[in-house]
N, C-alpha and C positions, 0 to 999 in steps of 0.2 A: 436534437442536441447530440453531441458526441465528445469523446475524450481521446487524447493521445498520450501514450506512455512511451518513454524512451529509457531503455535499459543500458546503464553504464556498468560494464562488467568487472571493473578493476577495484581491487582492495589493497591496502597496505599489508594486511595479513588476514587469514581466514579465522573467523570466530569458531570456537569449538562446537557450537550447536548448529551452525548454518549449513543448509543444504540447497540454498539458492545458487543459480549459476553465477559464479564470480571467480576471479583469478587473482592470486596474490602477485603474480608476475605482471609487470607493466610493459613488457617488451613490445607489445603490439598497440600500445596506447596512441602512438602517432598515426599509424595507418587506419586505426579504427574510425576516426572522425570522418575522413572522406567516404568510407564505406557506409557509415550511418547517413551521411548526406545523400549518398546515391540511393539508399533505400527509401529515403523520404521522397525523392523524385519518382521512384518506381512505383510507389504505393499511393500516389495522390488521389486515385479514383476509388480507393477502397471504401471510404465512408459515404460515397454516393452524394456528395454535396451537402451533407449534414453540417450544421454550424458547430464548430469546435468550441466547447464551453470550458474545457479544462486541459491543461498539459501537466504531466507529472514526470519529473526526472527521478528515477529510482536506480537501485543497484544491488550489489556493488556500492560504489562510492562516487556519486557525481561530483562531489567537491574536490576530487583529485584533479579535475580540470579547472581552468581559470573561469571566473564569471563571464568574461568576454567570449570565451570559446562556447560556453553553453548558451549565451545570448545569441550567437550566430546560428546555432541550431534552432532556437525558438523562432528567429526571424525567417529561417528557411522553411520551417514546417508550417508557418502561418501565411507565407507569401504565395500568391498564385503563380502558376508556371509562366515563364516568359519565353521570349523568342530565341534564347541562346541554344547552342547545339545540345546542351545537356537538359534542355527543357526547363531551364530555371534562370531567372535574372537575379543576380546577387543584390541584396539590399545594401544601402549605404552603411558604412561602418559607423557604429555609435561613437560619439565623442563625449568627453566629460561634461561639456556644456550642453549636450543634448542636440547639437547642430547636426542636421541630416539624419536624425534618428527616427526610426519607425515607431509610431505610437502604439503602445500595447492595446490590443482590442479591448473595448470596454467590457467590464464585468467578467472577464476571463480569470479563472483561478489557475495560477501557475505555481506549482510546488517543486521544491528541491529538497531531496534528502541530504542531510549534512552529518558528517561525523564531528563530534564536539571539538576534537583536537585541530580540525581544519578551520574553525571559526575564530580567526584572528581579526584584529582591527583592520589590517590590510585587506583581508578577504571580504569583510563586511563592506568596506569602502567600495570594493569592486561590485558587490551585489547591488549596491545603490544605483549603479549605472545600467542595471538590467531590468527586465520585466517581472522578476520573481516577486510574488506577494504572499507566499505561504512557505513556511520553513518547518521541515520535519527533522528533528534531532534524534539521532540514534543513541540516546542516553543509556538505556537498559537498566541501569541502577546508579544510585548515588552512593553506593558502598564500594570502596576500592577492593575489598575482598571478593565481592561478587564479580567485579569487573575482571579480576585476575582469573577467577574460575571460568568465565566466559571467553577469556583471551581477547578482551577488548583493548584497544590501543590507547584509550584516553583515561583520565582520572575523573573522579567525582568533581573536583575543583574546576576542571576544564569544562565540564558540562554546565555547571552553574555560571561560569564566566561566559560561555557561549550564549546562554539565554540573555544574560545581562547586555552583552554587546549588541545583539539583535534588537532588544527593546530600546537601547540607547540610540540606535539608528532609526527609530521610529516605526519599527515593524511590530505589529500586534498579533498577527495571525501565525502563532508559533505552536507547534505540536511536539510532544516528546514521546518516544517509545520507552516503555518499561517492561521488564520481564519478571514474573513471579514464579515461585516454586523452584528456585535455584538450589541445587544441592548444597547443603551446609548453611543455608540462610535461615534466619529466625523470623518469626512473625513480628517481633518488635522491630527488626530491621526493615521489614516491608512497610510497616506503619511509618517509620521514619522516612523512607523513600517517598511515600505519598505526602507527608507533611512538608518535605522540601519542595516537591512539585507545586503544592498549593501556595507555599510562601513565595515562590518565584512568579506566581501569577500567570502561568501558561494556560491559555484558554482551551487547549485540547490535549488529551492524554490517550494514547493507544497502549493498552496493557495486555500482554499475552502470556499464557502459561508456557513454561519452557517445555518444548517437545523434544524427545530424543529421536532424532532421525537416523536411519540406517546409514552406515558408511560415513559418519561424521566422527571427528576426534572425541566428542562427548560420548558417543555410543561405545567407542573403543575403550575409553577410560572406565566407563561403568562396567563393561563386560570384564575387564581385567581388574576390577575392584580398586582402581586408582582414583575413583571418584565415588561419592555416595550416590545411590540411585535417586531418581526423581520420585518424590513422595506424593501420591494422589491425595492423601489426607492433608498434607501441607498446602498443596495447590488449592484444594477446596476451601480451606480456612482462609488463605490469603485472598482468594477470589471474593469470598463473602465480605472480608474487610474492605476490599477495593470497592465493591458496590455500595456498601454502607458509607464509607468515608467520602467518596465522590459525590454521592447524593447530598450528604450533609454540607458539602462545600459548594453546592449550587451547580453541579455538573449533571447533564442529561446523559444517561446511558442509551445512546441512540442506536448502538449496535453492540453485540455482546462484548466486544473487546475495545470499544471506542466510546469516549466520554468527552463531552464538550460543554462549555458555557453556551447559553442560548445565542444562536446566530453564528457559531463557529464550527459547525460540522464540516467534515471534509467532503466537498461537492464531488470530487473525482471518485473517491471510494464509494460514496453513496450511490453514484450513478452505476457503478459495477453491480451493486446489490439490487438496483432497480431495473437491470437489464438494458441499460443505455448502451448503444454501440461504441466501440473503442478500437483504436488502431495501436498495436504494439510494435515498436521499432527496436532493433538491436537483437543480439543473440539470445535465444530462449524466450523472447517476448511473445505474448499471446494477443490475439485479436478476436473480436466478436462483432458480427454485423446484424444480430438479431435472429438469424436462422442457421448460421454456421460458425465454427471456430477454426482458427488456424494458429499454429505455433511455430516459431522460428527454431532452427537447429541450435542445439546447445554446444556449439563448437565455434570459438572465436576465429580460428584460422579458416575453418570451413565457411563461416559466414563471410569473412572478408573476401575469400577467393570467389565464392559464388556471386556475391554482389558486384564484384569488379567485372564479371562476365555478363551481368544482367540476368543471371539465372535465378529461379525461385529458391528461397532459402527456408521454405516452410512446408509443413504437412497440414492437412485440413480434414475436417469432418463436417458433414451435414447433420444437424441435430434433428432427431425425431421429435414428434410431439411429446412423447413420454419423457424424453431427456429434458426438453424445455420445461415441462411441468415439474419434474424433480428438482431442477435448478431453481425454479421460482419458489417452490416450497422451502428448500434449504436456505436460500438467501433471505427471503422475506421474513421468515420466522425469527431470524437473528436480529431484526431491526425493531425499533420502537413503533414503526408504522404497521407491522404485522402482515399476516397473510390474508388477503382479501378474497372471500368466497365468490363475490361477484366477478372478480377478475378471472378466477378459475373457470367459472361458467362461460364467460365471454371468450376466453382464449382457448379453452380445452373441452368445454361442453358439460352438460348437466350430469352425464354418466360418470365422468371423472370426479366431479364435485361430490357426487353421492359416495364414491369410493373414499374420497378425502374425509368426508364427515364420519364415515364408518370407522376409519383409522384413527381419527383425532378424538373421538368421544372418550375412549379410555384414558387419554392424556389429560382431558379436562377432569375426569373423575380422580385422577392421580394428583391433581393440583399443580400440574406442570404447564397447563395451558388455560387461558381464560378467553372468553368470547364477548365481544361487544358488537351488537347488531350482526353483521356478517364478516367481521374481521376477527382473526384469531391471533393472540399474543402469547408469548412465553411469559410465565410468571418469573419472579426472581429465583424461585426454586427450580423452575423448568430450565432456566438458562444453564444450570449445571448439567443438564441432560439434553442439550440442544441437538447433538448428533443422533442420539437415540430416538428422539421425537421425530426428527426429519426422516430418518431411515425407515421408521415404521409407516410413514406415509408414502414412500416411494413406490412407483410402479416398476416392477422388475420383470425380466423375461421377455 
């Protein structure tokens, strides 16, 4: 199995906390699509014939493009090469009645990230003519004050309306992103955020602690005391509330930052954590084939120019066994499936497993890790110290 990620780098405005590669300017929005289509053609062999199980449109803001434009990309990325000069035979155009439309491959999870303000009745009607079956809404908060602090373009009311419109259209696989630890926020406000999410009936919630990234407007504002700093104590308190309230409302914490009702975990992201190969398309996108990684350049103009010439747009590295072990430990411990000692022995050898056990025993004594048979799991308390636990187990040097 494998996944495909398509990075759409355009935004209406930059959020104060964001350090992902995205651009508020949309002047290259038109020439970007042909470049992305060309990269699809150039990279068809990367996954080595693996069956594509998931497609994920992220950004940036994919919903700045029409549903039909995104549908065209989906059809291109899932269609085999044809005899045309470009190595590709265009699929038939979808029609409202479905005439001539390619059928979505069975059991494929296809996700689109949406900004709430883009989810109108017209846009949802367009989505119904596409293959999308999972929707990730960048809500971040249901408090308008928080949204102003983060420089989000939507309101709390628009977020609630977006969920309602998707549900009325028959879509059940909806996820929302929330951020906790926002400067100036109160714990009561965070609890209200969660209660609204529960009342909307969304089956998946991704919740992240606000991180102050270098060279972002948020970092600049905190440095110049134009914003309150992020409080570790507040983040810890709100994280504990998050874990307690989601559990009480029937959500599984299947990864430290991800919570779902049974059967609604994100297959695409879960595959990342399980080391499943994936191809990343678009500027700054990363790819992984099980043994190596590569990452596209973080320059839209450079990307478009290179792709038009058929030139590589990426750098790459071959992963050492130590790097692959470190990545497995880091990602597996974050999930409810845990870090499997038998897998460490099989993939990396008994000597590495002995080092792992030596490093993890103090974590068990601290109450941060628990063990069942040969699988190791973070406790609820240990989830607060996940990075510290993982780094103590890394092989360095």
